[in-house]
Every structure is written in structure tokens, then in C-alpha cells.
C-alpha positions in Angstrom: 8.2 3.7 23.3 5.0 6.3 22.6 3.8 5.9 18.9 1.5 9.6 18.9 -0.7 8.9 15.7 -3.4 11.4 14.1 -6.1 9.0 13.9 -6.5 6.7 16.6 -9.7 7.8 17.5 -11.0 7.1 14.2 -9.2 4.0 14.3 -10.5 2.3 17.3 -14.4 3.2 15.8 -13.7 0.8 12.9 -12.1 -2.6 14.4 -13.4 -5.3 13.2 -16.6 -7.2 14.9 -16.4 -11.1 15.2 -19.1 -11.2 12.3 -16.9 -9.4 10.6 -14.0 -11.8 11.0 -16.4 -14.8 10.5 -17.6 -13.0 7.2 -14.2 -13.0 5.6 -12.4 -16.2 7.2 -15.6 -17.9 5.9 -16.3 -16.1 2.6 -12.3 -14.8 1.6 -14.2 -11.4 1.4 -15.9 -8.3 2.9 -17.5 -5.2 1.8 -17.1 -1.4 3.2 -19.7 0.5 1.9 -18.9 4.8 2.1 -15.1 3.9 3.2 -14.5 6.8 1.2 -15.3 10.2 1.5 -16.6 12.4 -1.3 -13.5 14.7 -0.5 -10.9 12.0 -0.8 -12.4 10.4 -4.0 -12.5 13.5 -5.3 -9.0 13.9 -4.7 -8.3 10.6 -5.3 -9.9 11.0 -9.1 -7.9 14.1 -10.0 -4.5 12.4 -9.7 -5.8 8.9 -11.1 -6.6 10.8 -14.3 -3.3 13.0 -14.7 -1.6 9.3 -13.8 -3.9 7.6 -16.7 -2.8 10.6 -18.8 0.7 10.4 -18.3 1.2 6.3 -18.4 -1.1 6.0 -21.5 1.7 8.3 -23.0 4.4 6.5 -22.0 3.3 2.8 -22.7 2.0 4.1 -26.0 -1.7 2.5 -25.1 -4.7 4.2 -27.2 -7.7 5.6 -24.8 -9.9 2.3 -25.6 -7.6 -0.4 -23.7 -7.5 -1.4 -19.9 -4.5 0.8 -18.0 -2.0 -1.4 -15.5 -0.2 0.9 -13.4 1.8 -0.1 -9.8 3.9 1.8 -7.1 0.9 4.1 -7.1 1.7 4.7 -3.3 4.6 6.7 -4.6 3.0 8.8 -7.2 1.5 11.0 -5.0 0.4 12.3 -1.3 -2.9 11.5 -1.5 -2.2 7.8 -1.8 -0.1 7.9 1.6 -3.8 8.5 3.0 -5.0 5.1 1.6 -1.8 3.3 4.1 -3.8 3.8 6.9 -7.4 4.5 5.8 -9.6 4.8 9.2 -12.1 2.6 7.4 -10.2 -0.2 6.4 -6.6 -0.4 8.4 -8.5 -1.8 11.5 -10.5 -4.4 9.6 -7.0 -5.3 7.5 -4.6 -5.8 11.1 -7.3 -7.3 13.0 -6.9 -10.0 10.1 -3.2 -10.4 9.6 -2.5 -9.0 12.7 0.5 -6.3 13.3 3.5 -7.5 11.7 2.6 -5.9 8.2 3.4 -3.9 5.1 2.0 -3.0 2.2 3.9 -5.0 -0.9 1.7 -3.3 -3.6 -0.6 -0.4 -4.7 -2.4 -0.8 -8.3 -4.6 1.3 -10.3 -6.7 -0.3 -13.1 -8.7 1.8 -15.4 -11.2 -0.1 -17.9 -12.5 1.8 -20.5 -15.7 0.6 -21.8 -15.2 -2.4 -24.5 -15.5 -1.7 -28.0 -16.8 -4.8 -29.0 -20.4 -5.2 -27.3 -20.3 -9.1 -28.0 -17.5 -9.4 -25.8 -18.1 -11.9 -23.1 -16.2 -12.8 -19.3 -13.5 -15.6 -20.7 -12.0 -17.9 -17.9 -9.4 -15.5 -16.3 -10.1 -17.4 -12.8 -7.0 -16.8 -11.1 -5.3 -16.7 -7.5 -3.3 -13.5 -6.8 0.2 -14.2 -5.4 2.5 -14.7 -7.8 4.8 -17.8 -7.8 4.0 -18.6 -3.7 0.8 -19.6 -5.6 2.8 -22.6 -7.5 5.7 -22.9 -5.3 4.1 -23.5 -1.8 2.4 -27.1 -0.4 -0.9 -27.3 0.0 -3.4 -25.7 1.6 -1.9 -22.3 1.0 -1.6 -20.0 3.9 -3.3 -17.0 3.8 0.3 -14.7 3.2 -1.7 -11.8 1.9 -5.2 -9.9 1.4 -6.1 -6.9 -0.9 -8.2 -3.9 -0.5 -9.7 -2.6 -3.5 -10.9 0.7 -3.6 -13.7 1.4 -5.7 -13.6 5.2 -7.8 -16.4 4.5 -10.4 -19.7 3.3 -9.9 -19.8 -1.1 -11.0 -23.0 -1.3 -8.8 -24.8 -2.2 -12.5 -24.5 -5.2 -15.1 -21.9 -5.6 -17.3 -20.2 -2.8 -15.9 -16.5 -4.9 -15.4 -17.3 -5.4 -11.6 -14.8 -7.7 -10.1 -16.4 -11.6 -9.9 -15.8 -14.1 -7.1 -16.1 -17.3 -6.2 -17.2 -16.9 -2.3 -15.6 -18.9 0.0 -12.7 -20.7 -2.6 -9.9 -19.3 -1.0 -10.4 -22.6 0.9 -9.6 -24.1 -2.1 -6.2 -24.8 -3.8 -7.8 -25.6 -7.1 -10.8 -23.6 -9.5 -13.6 -26.2 -9.9 -14.1 -27.9 -13.2 -16.4 -25.8 -15.5 -18.7 -29.1 -15.3 -18.7 -28.0 -11.5 -19.5 -24.5 -11.6 -22.5 -22.3 -12.5 -23.4 -19.1 -12.3 -25.0 -19.6 -9.3 -21.7 -20.1 -7.8 -20.1 -16.7 -9.2 -20.8 -13.5 -7.2 -20.7 -10.4 -9.1 -19.9 -7.5 -6.2 -21.9 -4.6 -8.0 -20.9 -1.9 -5.4 -20.4 2.0 -5.7 -17.6 4.8 -5.7 -16.4 4.7 -2.5 -16.4 1.1 -1.9 -14.4 -0.9 -0.2 -13.4 -4.8 -0.5 -11.2 -6.7 1.4 -10.7 -9.9 -0.5 -8.2 -12.8 0.4 -5.7 -12.8 -2.2 -6.1 -16.6 -2.0 -9.8 -16.4 -4.0 -10.5 -17.2 -7.2 -11.7 -14.2 -9.3 -11.7 -12.7 -12.3 -12.7 -9.2 -14.1 -16.2 -8.8 -15.6 -16.6 -7.3 -19.1 -17.4 -3.2 -19.3 -20.1 -2.4 -21.4 -21.1 0.9 -20.2 -20.2 4.3 -20.7 -17.8 4.7 -18.2 -14.2 3.7 -17.3 -14.3 1.5 -14.7 -11.2 2.5 -12.3 -9.8 0.6 -9.4 -7.0 1.1 -7.2 -5.9 -2.0 -5.4 -4.0 -1.5 -2.0 -2.3 -5.1 -1.1 -0.8 -6.0 2.8 1.4 -9.0 3.6 3.5 -10.0 6.6 6.4 -8.0 6.5 9.2 -10.9 6.4 8.2 -11.3 2.4 8.8 -8.9 -0.8 7.1 -6.1 -1.5 5.8 -6.9 -5.0 6.2 -3.5 -7.2 9.2 -1.8 -4.8 11.8 -2.7 -3.0 12.8 0.3 -0.8 11.0 3.9 -1.2 12.8 6.6 -1.9 13.6 8.4 1.8 12.1 11.8 0.6 8.5 9.6 0.8 9.6 8.1 4.0 10.2 11.3 5.3 6.6 12.4 4.9 5.2 9.6 7.2 4.5 9.0 11.1 6.4 5.8 12.6 3.3 3.7 11.3 3.4 4.6 7.7 6.9 3.6 7.5 6.4 0.4 8.8 3.9 -0.1 6.3 6.5 1.2 3.6 8.8 -1.3 4.1 10.8 0.6 6.8 12.8 -1.0 9.7 15.7 -0.6 12.0 17.4 -3.5 11.3 17.7 -6.1 8.5 17.1 -8.7 11.2 13.7 -7.3 11.9 12.1 -8.5 8.9 12.0 -11.8 10.5 12.7 -11.5 14.5 11.5 -7.9 14.8 12.1 -5.7 18.0 9.1 -3.1 18.8 11.1 -0.2 17.4 10.8 -2.2 14.1 7.0 -2.4 14.2 5.2 0.4 15.6 1.6 -0.5 15.1 2.2 -3.2 17.7 2.5 -0.5 20.3 -0.3 1.5 19.6 -2.5 -1.1 19.6 -1.4 -2.1 22.6 -1.5 1.1 24.2 -4.4 2.4 22.8 -6.9 -1.3 22.6 -5.0 -2.7 25.7 -4.2 -5.8 24.1 -1.9 -8.0 25.1 0.7 -8.7 22.2 4.0 -11.2 22.1 6.5 -10.4 20.2 7.3 -13.2 19.7 5.2 -16.4 19.7 1.5 -16.1 19.2 0.3 -12.9 17.7 
């Protein structure tokens, strides 16, 4: 089977370097500056403003509280572009491999805090829901997220994401007495930046005391044998807009066994990598 994809040459430009792989494996995160073009930032901003308005109305939320909206990939065709975005997607498959899917697409808009004395509370957590509690230790990776920043959080108190670098290797959060400000990294980045992070890394949201609304999209990818977090099956009208690789990323498959024992038809991304980068990728055994 030959898979033809419009982004093939772009993908090959942005495959992970050994330095990037080492950074992600050691620190649990990777920053990609200027990952998004100004054009798509503008397009995303327009749609996100609409979704924010509609969701606040639906959820009866005032304009000064945090909005959380899941399954954004189904909201507008522009989000399908982020599924396999050239500057981030090759990094994703080089870290997780080819047997992957989107399991969450999540928007958070965080207006400025009215309480200017508010400081970060504990809030430290690992992503993953029940697997965090139910899996044996040490936890396996299972998934990672890409955060696309659509507002500047490059100054103090802009609500930037705070992480404990290397903490994806720790199943337990360091005690308050063992944790100090030098351990905490605030990811101060500009609009258009993407940050990939291991779902096991301990992280929290900073406080937004700026004069702008903090806007970020999280696209999470996992292995195909896991269920999606914010959808089971997307409507066929969305899948019909997608090529074979995007359909794979949106949970499509040939046969129910293909999520556990995929054939080549279930995982067209594997075929594309083999044909275009020349990797030998056995479908059983090693990845």
C-alpha cells in the first residue's frame, strides 16, 4: 500500500535529532519555538474566540473565569491541520512511534485574575486520569501532549505552565520541604510556540495577573490500544475530510483487532515512514 501525503517533504525536515530525543527523555519536555505560522495563529484565534463565546454561553460562564473545552478537533476544520502539523508531528512519532492516535484535544482560555493577590496553589499533577493510580510503578509513558500557545506567556504572572523538569521519572511529587523555587521551571514562551511534554511530568498552571487572556490548545497523543479521553468515534463527516494518516490519528481502523494487533492497513503512518525515510519497522515485536 502506498500512502500519499501532502506534507511529506515538510515532515522530513523536522524529524527529531538525537539531542531533541535525549532532552525529551531526560527532562520530560521539549520546546519548539515558532512552531505555528502567523497565518494559522490568526485562523486559530478567530475560531477559538468564537468557540469561547459559544461555550461560555452554553456553560453559563462569565467572561472572567477559566473556560475548558474538550474535543476541539471536531469544532472546526482548522484543528485538523494541527493533527499532523509539520514542525511537531515528526517529533511525536520519533518519540512514541507509529502506532499512535489523538486521544484528547483541549482548549483552555484563562482571563486575567480579578484577585491580584492570588498566588499559585499546589495544583501539581500528572496527566492521565485513572492510569496514574491504577498502573504499577514505575509508570510507563503511554502518551504525550503538545501544547500550542496562542497568547504570549513570556512575562511574569502570565499564567505560564510550570513544570518540574525530569519529574516524569518520579511517581511521587517531592514533599513541600524537598521542593524549592529552583526546582520549578516556568515555561515562558511566545505565541506560536509548541511545548511537547510527557504526560507523567508533574506540572501546574501559573496565575494570570497580566492584562491578556491566556489561550492554549492541548493535543494529546497515545498508543492506539488506549481509548480516547474526549471522544469514542468521530462523525464520518469529519473522517471523510481526512487522508489515511489523519484517519488513523482520529481513531479510525480496518478491524477491531487492529487496535491491538494492527495490520499495515490500520497504521498508514508506519507505511509512510518506511517509504519516505527508509526505516525498517516490523509490525510485530520491535517498533
